[in-house]
N, C-alpha and C positions, 0 to 999 in steps of 0.2 A: 575560551571554551569552559563550560561549567564542569563541576566535579563529575567524574565517571568512574565506574568500577572496571573499566577496560584500560589497558596500557596506553600511554601517550605515544602516538605514532605519527611520524611526519606527514603521512598521506592524509591525515585529518579525518574528515567525515566518512570518506569511503572505507578506510580501514576500520573505523568504529562500527560502521554498518555491517561490514563483513564479520566482525567479531560477534555482533549481536545476532546475526543470522545463524552463525555456527552454534550459538547457545540454544537457539529456539527451533532449529530444523535439523533433522537427522533421519537417514534411512539406512537400514542394514544392507550390506552389499551382497547378501545371499538371496537370490530370487525365489519366488514360489512360496507356498504355505509352509509355516513353521509350527510344529506340534508343541503345544504347551507342556513343559516338563522335560523337553528333550535337551540334549547338549547344545544344539543350535539355538534353542530358546535362551539358555543360560548365557551363551556367547553374545546373543543379540542385546539383552538388557544390560549386560556388563559393559559392552562396547558403547552402548548409548551413553551411559554415565561418563565413561572415560573420554570419549571423543567430543563431548559437548562441554567439557570443563573449560571455564573461563579463568585464565591464569593471572587475574589481577592481584595486586599487592595492597592490602589496607594501609600500609605505612606511607604510601605515596599519595593517598587521597588528599585533595585540597578542599577542605570543607568550606562551603560558601558562607559568606557573612549574611546573616539574616536580619530582616527588618525587625524592629522591636515587637510588633504584634505576632509575627511568625515565630520569633524566639520564645515569646511567652507561651504560645500555644504548644510548642514542641516540649518545652521544659515542664509544662504543667501535666503532661500525660503521666499517669501513675502506672506505667508499664515497664519502665526501664530495668528495674531490679529483676522482675520476673523474666524479661526477655534475655538479659545477660546470663542469668543462672540457668535458664532453660537450654541455651546453646552450650553452656559449659557441661551440663549433665549429658546432653545428647552426644557431644563429642567423645567423652570418655566411654560411654556405653557402646557407641558404634565401633570405636577403635578396639575395645576389649573383645567384642564379638569377632572382629576381623581376624584376630590372632588365632581363633579356633577353626577358621575356614581352611580347608586343605587345597581346594582348587586355586591355582595361582591367579588366574584371570579374575575370578569372583572375589578373591581376597583383595586384589589390587583395587577393584571397584569399590568395595566396602571401605577400604582404607581411604580412598578418595572422598567418599561420603563423609567419613569422620573428619578429614582435613577441612572440608568445606564447612562443616558445622563449627569447627574450631575457628575458622576464618570469620564466620558470621559473628562469633563472640568478640573477636578482635575489632571488627568493624563497629559493633555497638559500643564497645569500650572506648574507641577513639571518638565516636560521636558524642558520648556523654562528657568526655574530657574536653572536647572542642567547644561545647556549648555550656559548660559549667553546671551540668546536671549532677546532683549529689546522689550517690548510691549507698545502700546499706552495705555493711561489710560482707564481702563475698565468701561463701562457704567453700570448703574443700570438696573435691569431686572424686571420691574413692572409686576404684574399679568395682563394677557390680559382681556379686557372688554368683549370679546366674546369667552369664553373658547372653544366651539366646533369649531369655525372657526380656532382658533389658533392651536388646536390639529390637524385638518385636514391639515392645511397649513404646519405644521411641518412634518406630515406623507408623504404627497405628495412631499415635498421638499427632504426628505431623499430618496424617490424612485428614484429621478433624480440623486442626488449627489452620492448616494451609488453605483449606476450602474457604473458610470464612475470612482469612487474611486477604485472599485474592480480591474478594468483593469490597472489603473495607479499604484496602489500599487504593483501588480504583475510585471509590467514592470520595476518599480524602483528596485524591488528585483533582477530581472534577470540582469539588467544593472550594479548592484553594487552601485547604487546611495544611497540606504539605506544599511548600514552595516548589516550583518547577525544578530547581537545582537539586533538591533532596529527592524528588521523584526520580530524576535521572540517575542519581547515585544508588538508590535502593532498588530500582527496577530489576537489575540482574540478580540481586539477592532473592527477590520474590520468585523470579523464574527458576533459580536454583532449587528452591523448595518444590516447585512443580516437578523437576527432574528427580528429586529424591523420592517423592511419593510414587512416581511412575516406576522407578527402579524397584521400590519396596514391594508394590503389589505384584509385580512380575516375579520377584524373588519368592514371595509367599506361595504363589501358584506353582512355581517350579519346585520349591522345597516340599510342598505337600504331595505333589505327584510322585516324588522320589522317596517318600517315606514308606516303609513296610506297612501293609494294611493294618497290622495290629497296633501300630503306633499312632495312627491317624485319629482315633477317638481321644487319646490323651492330648494330642496337639490341639484338637478342637476345643477341649475343655480349657486349656491354657489361653487360647485366643478369647474365649468367652469371659474368662476371669479378667483378662486385660481390658476388655471393653467395659466391664462393670467398674473396674478401678478408674478408667478414663472418665466415665460419666460422673462418677462420684467426685473426682477431683474438680471437674468443670462446674458442677453444681456448687461446690464449696467456693471456687473462685468467683462465680457469679454472685454469691452472697457476701463477697468481700473477704474471704478467708482462703489463704493458699494451702497447698498440700501439707505444710508444716504447722498449720494452725495459726498463722500470723494474719492479722486483719489487714485488709487493703480497702481502698475506696471502691465500694460496690456501686456507686452512682456514676462511674466514669462514662459508660455508654449513654445512659439516659441524659446526663448533664451536657454531653457534647454531641448529641445526635444531630442537632441542627447544623453543626459545623462539620464534624468528622463524617457523619453519615449522609451528607449532601441532602438533608431533609427527606430522606427516603423512609417510607413506612416499612415495617418488617417484611411484608410480602415482596416489596420492590427490592429490598436488600438481598433476600434469598434468591430472587431471580437474577440479580446482578452477580451473585456468587456463582450461580450455575453457568451463566454466560462466560464469566472470566475463567472458571475451571475448564470449560470446554475449549475456549480459545487458547489457553496456555498449554494444553495438551495436543492441540491440533497439528503442530508442526513435526511431531515425531512419528516414526514408522507406525502405520495403522495396525500392523501385526502385533504390536505391544499391547498388553492388557491395560485398560484404564481403571483408575479407582471408581468403584461403583456404589459402595454402601452409603457413604455420606451424601453424594448427590441423590441417590434414591430416597433417602430419608428426607432430604430437603424437598424433593418433588412431592413426597407424601404429605409433608407439612403444608405445602401450598394448596393441596386439595381441601384442607380444613380451614383455610384463611379466606376471608371475604375479599373480593376484588375491590 
């Protein structure tokens, strides 16, 4: 059996299929309409994250041996430093905010979110060690001074990055850039990100509904500032400079588009991202809100692109 992020179970494929189904499909046990912002809404999106948790352990992953070409492609990607550090920062930000949450169920769900972010970092760290990928010295991750800001920044950041990661991951699978064994290993990690952003957009809607009316304008300003910062950071990364002013290879996507991008044109890639985003959200209770802003911007961009 190839490497997998699910526990090794004697029943084999049936047990693995059940675990995968539990990760991707979930329905709240309370019937009927659920008002956004209500206690039942809070319970629904919290239980979704908790009930779909996949209890794999990164330490027991058996990383597959790669053919020389596959190993060269994997180790040449200039993303591993950013990926490991992003997960490290996300984990401490989420866990710090969780400590400020009073509701026990919601706090448990946000703590689970932070634990999964930390686990993603461990998975990536084990991967780079297994394949001899050298990383820059890892920085420390101090707790944020403004936990709520850091939590929202992380959530909105994942809404952007996950949308495009869904399409790129599927394209890399179809092109053969990622061997089948690595696809099987990382598929649950990608799906976990779908759960995270689904949880986050429902938290945002619930949180805003429960704010006093006089605090909502300030909340909207903070959200606007976060989006400006996120766009600024991504423009810098696209130019080959990270958020700390360190230069990176800005030709990564153009240079590898024929392989990583499955020879897709920008329009086709955006369409694939939209399809993957919809499919990864489709198995969860339809009463949960779905991320809308990034998909809406993607559809708007398609209107200005030639077919």
